[in-house]
N, C-alpha and C positions, 0 to 999 in steps of 0.2 A: 504494500500500500504506500502510495506517495501522497504527501500533502504539503502545502505551502501557503502561507498567508498569516493573517493576524490570528492570534490565539491568546488564551490566558497565560500570563506569566507573572510571577511575583515581582519581576523586574520589568515593569511596564514600559520603560523607556527603550526597550530593545525590540527589534523585529525578529519574530521567530520564523525559522525555517526548519524543515525536518524530513527525514526519511525513516520510515519504520520506527518511529518513537525517538529517534535521535534528534536532538535540538541544537540549534546554533543561534546566536544572536549577534547583532551588530550594534555597537554604540554609535550614537549620532556623532559624526565627524571623524569616525575611525573606520576605514575600510578593512574588512576582514572576510576571509573565505573559509576559515578553519571550522571544522566541526569535531566535536568530541564524541568518541565512540568507545565502547568496550571492545577488547579484542578476544573476549571469551568465546567459546565454541558456539554458544547459542546466539551470539551477536546481539544480546539484549542491551539496549542503550538509551534508557530513559534517564536523563540527567539534567540538572540545572548547572550551566557552566558558562564560562566567559573566556574568550580569546581576544587579547588586545595587544597593541604595541606597547613598548616600554613607556612611551610618552603618556599613555592613559593610565599607567600604574606608577607606583613609586620606584625610584632607583633602588637596586638591591641593597645598597649601603645604608638605607634609612634605618633599618633595625639595628645595624652595628653602630650607627650614629648615636642612637639612644643608649645602647649598651655601654658605649664608651664615655659616658659621663654627662649627657644632657639631663639636667635635673627635671623632675616632674613636680608640678604644683597641684596635681589632681588629688581630690579627697581619697581616703584609703580604699573605699569600695570600687573606685575606678581602676586602681592599679593592682589589686590583689584578686586572686581567684579562690579565696578561702571559702569553704562550705562547712556545713555542720557535721558532715560525716568525715570518715578517716580515709576516704579513697584517694587515688592519685589526682593531682591538680593538672589543669591544662598545660602548665609550664613543664610538667614532668612527662607529658605525652606529646611534646612537640620537639622536632629536631630538624636539622639542616644537613644537606649533603652536597658536595661539589665533585663533579666528575670531569676530569680533563682527558680528552680523547686526542692522543698524539697521532701524527701522520694521518690525519683524517682523509686527505686526498688519495691515500693509497689503500684505503679499506675497500675490499671487494666482497665482503660477507653480506648476506642478505639482512642479517640482524646482528645486533651487538648489545651485550648486557654489561651493566656496571657491576662493581663489587656490591655485595649485600651490605646494607647498613640497618641499624636497629632504631626504631622510633615507637614509643608507646607499647612496648612489649612484643612487637612484631618485627620481623625482618623484611626488608623491602629491597627492590633493585629497580633501576631505570632501564627500560628496553627501547632501543631506537632501531628504525629501519632507514638506513642512509638513502635508499632509493625509493622508499615508500612502501607501506603495507596495503596491498590491494588498490593502490592508487599510483599514479605516475607523477614524477616531477615534484614530489613533496617529501619533506622529512617527517616521518611518523614517529611519535614519541608516546610512551606509556609508563605509568607507575604500576609495579606489580608486587604482589605479596609473595615472598620467597618461601619455598617448601610448603605451599598451600595444601598439597595433598597429604602432608604429615600432621596437619593441625587437627585438633579434636573435632569430632563430628558436630555440626551445628554452629561452627564458629561464624561470627559476623561482627562487623564494626564499621561505623562511619569514619571517614577521614576527609578532611579538607586539605587540599594540597595545591601548591603553586610550583610550576616548573618554568625555568627561564633558560633561554639560550643567550649567552652573554655576548654583547657587542663591544668592540673597543671603545665606542662611545656609550657609556652606561645608559643614557637616555634613549638610545635606539635598541636596547636589549629587548628581546621578544619574550613576553610573559603570557602564560595561560594558567588559569586556576579553575578548580571545580570541586564539587562535593559529591562523594559517592559512598554507598554502602558496599563494602567489599565482603564477599562470601564465596562459597565453594564454586559457584558457576559464574561469578563475576569477580575473579581474583586479580584482574588487571584492568586498567582504565586509562584513557588518555585521548590522544588526537591523531587520527590518520593523516590529517592535513595540518600539522602543527605550523609549518611554514614552507613556502616554495623553495626548492633547491637553488633557484637562481638568486634568491635573496641571501642564502647562507654565505655566499662569497662576498657579500657587501658588508664587510667589516666584522663578520662573525667568526672568521677563521684568522687567527693570529699565529704566525710561525707554524702554519699547518696544524694548529691545535684548536679544537672546538671545546668550549667549556659549557657544561650544563649544570645548573644549580636547582636544587629541590628544597622546598619547605613542606613538611608533612605534619599535620595536626590530627592525631587520633582523638575521637570525641567520646567521652564517657557520658552516656545518657542517664538521665534521671526521669522518673515518671511522676514524682510527687511535688516538684517545685521547679521553677526556672533555674537553669544551671549555666555556669560559665563554659563556653565551648572552646574559646581560643586563648592561647598565650597572648599576653597583653601587647607584646611587640608586633606579633603577627596580626593581631586585631587592628592595630593602628595602620598597618599597611593596607589592609582591606577596606577599612572604614573610609579612607580618603577617596576610594572609588565608589563604594556602595552606600554611603550615607544617604544619598537621595533615594535609592531603592528601598532602604529600610524605612525611610520616612513615608514612602508611598504605601508600603504594607501596613504600617501602624495607622496612618491617617485613614486608609480605606476601612480598616476595622472599626476605628472610632466613629467615622462618619456613618457606617451602617447601623451601629448601635444608637447613635444620636438621631438618625432618621426615624427609627422605630419609636423612640421616646417622643419625638416631635409630632408624629402622627397621633399619638395618644392625647397630647395636649391640644392639638388642633381640633380634635373631636370634642367640642364643648360639652355635649351631653354626657359622653363617657367620662371625660375628665372631671366634670362636676360630680358625677356619681362616685368616681373613685375617691375624690377628695372627701366626700361625705362619709364614705366607708372608712377611710383612714382616720378621720377626726373622731369618728364614733367608737374607735377601739380604745381601750383603756391604755394609760401611759406605759405600764409595765409590758403589755403585749407589744406595743409599738417598739419599745426598746429591744425586746427579744427578737423581733422580726427585722431589726435594722443592723443585725450583726450575723456573721457566719464564720465558721472555723476556716483558718487560712488553708489548711491542707485540702479541704473539700474544694475550694475555689482554685487553688494553684494547680491541682491535678488536671482540672478542666482547661486551664490556661496552657499547660504543656501539651495536652492532647490536641488542642485547637491549632497551636503554632508549630508543633514538632511531629505529631503523628498523623492527624487528619490531612494536613497540608504536605505531608512527606518532606518535612524540613524545608520550609520556604527559604530560610537563610540562617546560618549560624550567627550572623550579626544581630538578627532579630532576637534570638534567644539570649545573646549577650546583653542586648538592650533591655530585655525584660528582667534579666538578673540584676543589672545595675539599677533599674527602676524600682525593683522590690527593695534593694538595699537602701535606696534613697527614702522610700516610705518608712522603713524601719528606722533610718537615721533621723527623720523628721520627729518621730516620737521621742527618740533619745535626746534630740537637741532641745526639746521643750523642758527637759530635765537638766539642761546645762551641759550635755555631753555632745561633743563633736560639732563641727562646722560644715555645713553643706554649701549651698549656693548663697550668694550675697542676699541680704534680707530683702532688698528691692526686687530681686529676681525670683524669690520664692513664690510660686503660685498658691492661691488659697486651696488647701487640700479638700478632697472629697471624702477620703477615708483615712483612718489611722489604724495602727496595729497595736492592740493590747495583748501582750503575751502571744498567744496563738489564735487570736480572733481579729478579723477585719470588722471595724466598726464605722458606720457612717457618722460623719462629724456634725451633721445637722439633720433637721427634719427631712424625711424622704421627699416630700412634696417640693420643698425648696431646692433640693439637690437635683431632682428630675428636671425642673424648669431650668436650672442653671446649666445642666449638662446638655439640654436640648437647644438652648439659646446662646450659650457662651461661645464666642468664636474660638477656633483653634489658633495656636501660635502661628505666626507667619512662616511660610516654607523657607527652607534653606535653598536659595536660588543659585548657589554656586555650581551645583551639579557635579558629576564625576570629574575628577581632575587628579593631576599629579601634585600632591601637596608638598613635595620637596621644594618646588618653586610654585608659589601661589599665583597662578595665572600670569598676567602681564605685569603685575606689580613687582615681581622679583622677590617677594617675601620668602625668605628661607623657611624651610620646614623647621619649626621650633616648638618650644614648650607652649606658646600661646595657641598655635594651631592645634596642637595635641589636645589641650584643655578645651578648646572650642568644640572640637569634634566629640570629645567624651561627654561634655555637658549636654550636647544635643542628643547623643545616643541615650544617655540616662533619662533625660526629660521625656523623650519619646516612649521609653519603656515605662516610666512612672505614670504617664497619662494613660497609656494603654491599659495598664493593670487597674488603675482607678475606675475607668469606664467599665472594664470587665467586671469588677466587683459590684459596682452600682447596678449594672444590668442583671447580674446574677441574683442579687438580693431582691431587686424589683420583680424578677420573674417569679420568685417564691411568693411575694406579696400579691402579685397578680393572680396566682392560683387561688389564694385565700379569698381574694375579691370576687373572682368568678364563681367560687363555691357559694359565697354569701348571696350573690345575685341570683343564683339558681335556687337557693333555699327560699329567698324572698318571693320569687315567682311562684313557687309551689304553694306558698301561703296564700 
């Protein structure tokens, strides 16, 4: 089956094209013909991926730049990946590998494998086809799980990875990244058309040596609450390209929930009836109905953004994680602990967290009206970019741009969770309202 044209994507600024489930997309202003496919026997290739030039992504040195002494001014929950359990942290499941292929012009083998390297408890290797895998005039490139046939039955894990073919001019290096669940039948993943062979000679081979770099992030999933997916340095590289996409996902979710609440308020008869029902309930009952255990809601949050949507974006989950930490921090800051955003930047909250309970901060009628009518914060209009050089301004990638991105990511996550909590609590109140209406009609 062949198909081409507009289709749903969590990254709505891209145009989708595909063959038999394989997808590729092109960023505005960046020409690209690459498509990411699995090289597994079944050739299953449903994946969300991105192939771009080095100018659309960060220079490889950006993470080293941070590691080599650029201080961070971010609040603690931006920079850490601490969770309540004792499992491995994203920083412990992340790794890099550099493969230097000497005498590249003399290679006459159909395929070439790198040495194995270990990341996240698994061994990996890079596989290239210098003359293309089932395609002509392209360099094909894949990330593979080593010794996959010797792993325990039922093994499976998500990994986000970036592979770069390095150019003598770092800004022209060719980057591609993707997210994939590796398992028995899809133990290798990558790009048949990583780049045209004719372009490989344009600064990518130096002294007959081709350099390939990989970043691999194994993701430890949680079902009970938002979790940190990415090592903080790796996240900062990706967020400079995908922040706009994360914002689209979060804004779309919030707008859908707001639209539903708005329709209720616009229906004057139903809204008046609902208000009378709510006011008629005794205060203790209203208080009980205006709260919900965090575990009950957070499980639904994870299911919505990481299971039902088949992992729209690791950055969205990181955003929700930071947003949840911000909500927890707001409660602590009222007790004199911690400093979050500047006071003038702190939005009026909708919910607060008391131990393991989400609690609405005001009467539900006021919060519903506020959620339905209050405008969302203005969009980040910068769009995908290389944040090592901030557009034409020449602003170097620095701690200010890091903090700006992290603030935005956190605020998106916080707002999304607040609306999710309000909509969840309201849905339970609405059930009670509908039952009361049904009983009244029977009378």
